[in-house]
N, C-alpha and C positions, 0 to 999 in steps of 0.2 A: 180633419176628417177620416180620422181613427175608424171608421162603424164605413162595412166597402159598400153598403148598400149607399151612401150618404156620398160617397164618390162616384160611382156610379152612375146614381144618378147627375152629380155635376158634370161628369166626361158626358154622359147622355144629352143634355141640353148645351155643353159646348161642341158635338159633333154634331147638330143641327143649325147654328153660325155658317153662313156665306163665306168665312173666311176662316180657310183653315188652321190659320195660329191661333184662333181663338183654342181650338183644341189644345192644342200642342202647350199650349200655355197654362191651361188646364191638367195636361196631364205632369209638366213639370208641377204645380203644387199640390199635386196627389203624391210626383213621388216622392217630395218633399218632406208632405207628412208622412209618409210611411217607412221612409229613411234615410231619409235622399239619393241623391245621386249614384254615390260613390259604393251606397250598399247594394241599392235597387240594377246598378251597372250589373255588382258581381253577381247577384243574385240571378239576376237578367242571363248572364255570361255575354254581358255586351260589351265592348271599348266603355271608357267614362266620360274621355273626350270626347269621342263621336257623340253620346247621349247627350252632352252636353250641346255642342253644334245644333243637332238637332232642335233641340227644346228650346234655343234660341234664332231659332229663324233659318239656319244655314243649311240645315236641310230637311227634307220628311220622309218621317221611318217609311219602311221597305213594311208590307202588312206582315213578313214573318218574323223582325223585329217589335213592330208593335205588338205582337199576339204576347213576342215574350217579357216587353215591359209591361203589359197589363195580365198578362202571371206573376209576376212576381211582387204585382204588389194586390194578388188574390183577385184581379176581374180577368174578364176573358169577353170578347167577339161576339155580337150576337146579332145575325142581321134579323130583320121584320122589314115584311112590304109599310111603301106608304101608305097615308089613309088616301083614296080614290075619291074624288071628288063624284058629283052625279054624271056630270059631263063624261066624267072623264071613267064613267065606267061602263058607258057603250063598247069604247074604244078594249076596254079590257073584254069584255063580252064579247070584242069582234077576233080576240088570238093571242092581242099581247101582254104583255108581260107588264107588273108593277115593278118599279124601281125597287128594289130594298133598300134601306137606310139605318144607319148604324146604330147599334142598340149594345152600351157598356152594359156588363153582369158582373154580379157576383157570381164564383163558379158555385153548381149548382144547379136548381133549375132553372132553365133560360124567362127571360124575364121581357114581357111582351105591352106596347100598348093596349 
């Protein structure tokens, strides 16, 4: 996963899983491919032990730490609206907002569905 676009696609697919641990496992894979936990923790300014614990399922990252980790791997968080089914379009038209989903993208131009 040396290519940032490949890593972004991999993490985006993992983020769509109902189990948040799937994303953490994928994030660990990307971190390993991008220099390892020690190097990425140092680059992100995070504690290596806490990063290990987080990736092993011992905790879930705060949004600011997730953003720092992704930035250290050359990625960033980008939110996009969920696709709206025809039945839900009436609800959205009535004034409710679509719920955004997580999309991980490379630095630069945001990617979307």
